[in-house]
C-alpha atoms as a printed R data frame, in Angstrom:
    type eleno elety resid chain resno       x       y       z
1   ATOM     1    CA   MET     A     1 108.548 -22.459 -23.295
2   ATOM     2    CA   LYS     A     2 107.623 -19.293 -21.555
3   ATOM     3    CA   LYS     A     3 105.207 -18.176 -24.296
4   ATOM     4    CA   PRO     A     4 102.790 -21.138 -24.063
5   ATOM     5    CA   ALA     A     5 102.645 -20.867 -20.282
6   ATOM     6    CA   LEU     A     6 101.925 -17.141 -20.469
7   ATOM     7    CA   THR     A     7  99.263 -17.763 -23.124
8   ATOM     8    CA   TRP     A     8  97.569 -20.433 -21.022
9   ATOM     9    CA   LEU     A     9  97.687 -18.165 -17.981
10  ATOM    10    CA   LEU     A    10  96.024 -15.373 -19.965
11  ATOM    11    CA   ILE     A    11  93.321 -17.712 -21.304
12  ATOM    12    CA   VAL     A    12  92.562 -19.128 -17.854
13  ATOM    13    CA   GLY     A    13  92.473 -15.613 -16.395
14  ATOM    14    CA   LEU     A    14  89.980 -14.446 -19.017
15  ATOM    15    CA   ILE     A    15  87.772 -17.492 -18.553
16  ATOM    16    CA   VAL     A    16  87.776 -17.116 -14.775
17  ATOM    17    CA   GLY     A    17  87.051 -13.404 -15.164
18  ATOM    18    CA   PHE     A    18  83.984 -14.137 -17.315
19  ATOM    19    CA   LEU     A    19  82.739 -16.993 -15.203
20  ATOM    20    CA   ILE     A    20  82.872 -15.353 -11.793
21  ATOM    21    CA   VAL     A    21  80.135 -12.783 -11.401
22  ATOM    22    CA   PRO     A    22  80.562 -10.169  -8.722
23  ATOM    23    CA   ALA     A    23  77.898  -9.974  -6.024
24  ATOM    24    CA   ALA     A    24  74.854  -8.333  -7.581
25  ATOM    25    CA   PRO     A    25  72.456  -6.071  -5.669
26  ATOM    26    CA   SER     A    26  69.293  -7.927  -4.952
27  ATOM    27    CA   TYR     A    27  65.790  -7.193  -3.761
28  ATOM    28    CA   ALA     A    28  66.839  -8.295  -0.275
29  ATOM    29    CA   TRP     A    29  69.547  -5.613  -0.029
30  ATOM    30    CA   SER     A    30  67.087  -2.817  -0.710
31  ATOM    31    CA   HIS     A    31  64.789  -4.063   2.046
32  ATOM    32    CA   GLY     A    32  67.363  -4.393   4.824
33  ATOM    33    CA   HIS     A    33  68.047  -8.135   4.776
34  ATOM    34    CA   GLY     A    34  71.652  -9.258   4.837
35  ATOM    35    CA   ARG     A    35  71.937 -11.711   1.947
36  ATOM    36    CA   VAL     A    36  74.637 -12.027  -0.676
37  ATOM    37    CA   PHE     A    37  74.386 -13.849  -3.995
38  ATOM    38    CA   ILE     A    38  77.512 -15.108  -5.699
39  ATOM    39    CA   GLY     A    39  76.942 -17.042  -8.906
40  ATOM    40    CA   VAL     A    40  78.949 -18.597 -11.685
41  ATOM    41    CA   GLY     A    41  78.264 -17.418 -15.203
42  ATOM    42    CA   PRO     A    42  79.207 -14.723 -17.678
43  ATOM    43    CA   GLY     A    43  80.549 -11.511 -16.140
44  ATOM    44    CA   PHE     A    44  78.236  -9.081 -17.939
45  ATOM    45    CA   TRP     A    45  74.867  -7.710 -16.910
46  ATOM    46    CA   TRP     A    46  71.768  -7.507 -19.122
47  ATOM    47    CA   GLY     A    47  69.464  -5.301 -17.073
48  ATOM    48    CA   PRO     A    48  67.642  -4.986 -13.782
49  ATOM    49    CA   PRO     A    49  67.469  -8.127 -11.666
50  ATOM    50    CA   TYR     A    50  63.682  -8.011 -11.350
51  ATOM    51    CA   PRO     A    51  60.741  -6.782 -13.440
52  ATOM    52    CA   TYR     A    52  59.918  -3.085 -13.212
53  ATOM    53    CA   TYR     A    53  56.733  -3.684 -11.194
54  ATOM    54    CA   TRP     A    54  58.729  -5.120  -8.281
55  ATOM    55    CA   TYR     A    55  60.378  -1.757  -7.650
56  ATOM    56    CA   PRO     A    56  58.603   0.969  -5.686
57  ATOM    57    CA   PRO     A    57  57.105   3.726  -7.828
58  ATOM    58    CA   PRO     A    58  59.016   6.985  -8.045
59  ATOM    59    CA   TYR     A    59  58.041   9.665  -5.548
60  ATOM    60    CA   TYR     A    60  56.322  12.717  -6.943
61  ATOM    61    CA   PRO     A    61  55.520  15.492  -4.467
62  ATOM    62    CA   PRO     A    62  51.838  16.416  -4.271
63  ATOM    63    CA   VAL     A    63  50.702  19.295  -6.429
64  ATOM    64    CA   VAL     A    64  49.245  22.130  -4.381
65  ATOM    65    CA   VAL     A    65  46.966  24.522  -6.221
66  ATOM    66    CA   GLN     A    66  46.557  27.655  -4.192
67  ATOM    67    CA   GLN     A    67  43.243  29.431  -4.623
68  ATOM    68    CA   PRO     A    68  43.478  33.149  -5.375
69  ATOM    69    CA   GLN     A    69  42.671  35.494  -2.548
70  ATOM    70    CA   VAL     A    70  39.232  37.059  -2.620
71  ATOM    71    CA   TYR     A    71  38.890  40.612  -1.414
72  ATOM    72    CA   VAL     A    72  35.476  41.832  -0.308
73  ATOM    73    CA   GLN     A    73  35.148  45.580  -0.249
74  ATOM    74    CA   GLN     A    74  32.764  46.757   2.393
75  ATOM    75    CA   ALA     A    75  30.158  49.327   1.535
76  ATOM    76    CA   PRO     A    76  30.838  52.758   2.969
77  ATOM    77    CA   ALA     A    77  29.206  53.443   6.295
78  ATOM    78    CA   PRO     A    78  25.897  55.278   5.972
79  ATOM    79    CA   PRO     A    79  25.966  58.893   7.065
80  ATOM    80    CA   PRO     A    80  24.810  59.445  10.609
81  ATOM    81    CA   ALA     A    81  21.115  60.123  10.962
82  ATOM    82    CA   PRO     A    82  20.296  63.746  11.626
83  ATOM    83    CA   SER     A    83  19.726  64.437  15.240
84  ATOM    84    CA   THR     A    84  16.052  64.576  16.100
85  ATOM    85    CA   ASP     A    85  16.659  66.208  19.465
86  ATOM    86    CA   TRP     A    86  15.956  69.896  20.038
87  ATOM    87    CA   TYR     A    87  18.309  72.188  21.888
88  ATOM    88    CA   TYR     A    88  16.911  74.859  24.211
89  ATOM    89    CA   CYS     A    89  18.691  77.932  25.581
90  ATOM    90    CA   GLN     A    90  17.150  78.872  28.906
91  ATOM    91    CA   SER     A    91  18.505  82.451  29.082
92  ATOM    92    CA   ALA     A    92  17.359  83.287  25.517
93  ATOM    93    CA   GLU     A    93  14.130  81.265  25.952
94  ATOM    94    CA   GLY     A    94  14.449  79.808  22.464
95  ATOM    95    CA   TYR     A    95  15.435  76.745  20.483
96  ATOM    96    CA   TYR     A    96  18.282  76.218  18.068
97  ATOM    97    CA   PRO     A    97  18.491  77.262  15.084
98  ATOM    98    CA   GLN     A    98  16.327  80.310  15.919
99  ATOM    99    CA   VAL     A    99  18.809  81.127  18.710
100 ATOM   100    CA   GLN     A   100  22.358  80.806  17.291
101 ATOM   101    CA   SER     A   101  24.377  81.218  20.504
102 ATOM   102    CA   CYS     A   102  23.754  80.540  24.163
103 ATOM   103    CA   PRO     A   103  25.899  81.790  27.090
104 ATOM   104    CA   GLU     A   104  25.202  78.650  29.154
105 ATOM   105    CA   PRO     A   105  25.176  74.995  28.018
106 ATOM   106    CA   TRP     A   106  22.341  73.958  25.720
107 ATOM   107    CA   ILE     A   107  19.586  71.799  27.202
108 ATOM   108    CA   ARG     A   108  18.778  68.764  25.123
109 ATOM   109    CA   VAL     A   109  15.034  68.233  24.679
110 ATOM   110    CA   PRO     A   110  13.314  65.298  22.948
111 ATOM   111    CA   PRO     A   111  11.160  66.421  20.017
112 ATOM   112    CA   ARG     A   112   7.456  67.018  20.592
113 ATOM   113    CA   ASN     A   113   4.688  66.542  18.071
114 ATOM   114    CA   PRO     A   114   2.394  69.563  17.979
């Protein structure tokens, strides 16, 4: 007598296990609404609850292409222009380069056209 009762209990347990579906995640759960769906049916799951286009697209970070650095080499500075001023030594009464040394400071004189 115990075997048929145990068999029936096992059969009813399996049927109830297949017919009661646990609460499935729904679109409402992912968007912050508090709804729960409990349904009666087979206890297995065949795939996502909604078509793929209802889900948000995956996030891909933006691609940043960094441009290479460009170095611009400056041209060398031109040599300084030769001085066009004349230098006069008052004690030697002459101009540089004819007079190589002067005991007092040289007097700077603008050039004159003859």
